[in-house]
C-alpha positions as CSV (number, residue, x, y, z in Angstrom):
1,M,-45.4,34.8,88.6
2,P,-47.2,36.0,85.4
3,A,-45.2,33.7,83.2
4,Q,-46.4,30.7,85.2
5,V,-50.1,31.5,84.7
6,M,-50.2,32.9,81.2
7,D,-50.8,30.7,78.2
8,P,-48.0,31.2,75.7
9,E,-50.2,30.1,72.8
10,L,-52.8,32.8,73.6
11,F,-50.3,35.5,74.5
12,P,-47.0,34.7,72.8
13,A,-45.7,38.3,72.7
14,L,-46.6,39.1,76.3
15,T,-45.1,35.8,77.4
16,A,-41.9,36.6,75.7
17,V,-41.7,40.0,77.3
18,V,-42.3,38.6,80.8
19,R,-39.7,35.8,80.2
20,A,-37.2,38.4,79.1
21,G,-37.5,40.0,82.5
22,V,-39.1,43.3,81.5
23,P,-40.7,44.8,84.6
24,L,-44.5,45.1,84.4
25,G,-46.2,48.1,86.0
26,G,-44.8,50.3,88.7
27,T,-42.9,53.6,88.3
28,P,-40.2,53.7,85.7
29,P,-36.7,54.3,86.9
30,Q,-35.4,57.9,87.0
31,G,-34.8,59.2,83.5
32,E,-37.0,56.7,81.7
33,G,-40.6,57.1,80.5
34,P,-42.1,59.6,78.0
35,P,-40.6,63.0,77.5
36,P,-42.1,65.8,79.7
37,D,-44.3,67.2,76.9
38,T,-45.7,63.8,76.1
39,R,-46.2,63.0,79.8
40,F,-48.2,66.2,80.1
41,G,-50.5,65.2,77.3
42,I,-51.0,61.7,78.7
43,E,-51.8,63.2,82.1
44,R,-54.4,65.6,80.7
45,F,-55.9,62.7,78.7
46,L,-56.2,60.6,81.8
47,D,-57.7,63.6,83.7
48,G,-60.4,63.7,81.1
49,V,-61.0,59.9,81.4
50,Q,-61.3,60.2,85.2
51,A,-63.7,63.2,84.9
52,W,-65.8,61.2,82.4
53,A,-65.9,58.1,84.6
54,S,-66.8,60.1,87.7
55,E,-69.6,61.8,85.8
56,R,-70.9,58.5,84.6
57,A,-70.7,57.0,88.1
58,S,-72.7,59.9,89.5
59,L,-75.5,59.3,87.0
60,R,-76.2,55.8,88.3
């Protein structure tokens, strides 16, 4: 579906990825993805982003 709605002139690299059949989003298959130590760092970073966003939302 994304390949039908995306403009290949505006997004040539993304269009090529989608046309190649690379899955977009979702959970990576077992054994793929970042190594555990990298995953840990990414999760902590995202925890911080979530905390920041929650704090900002509560100020409104």
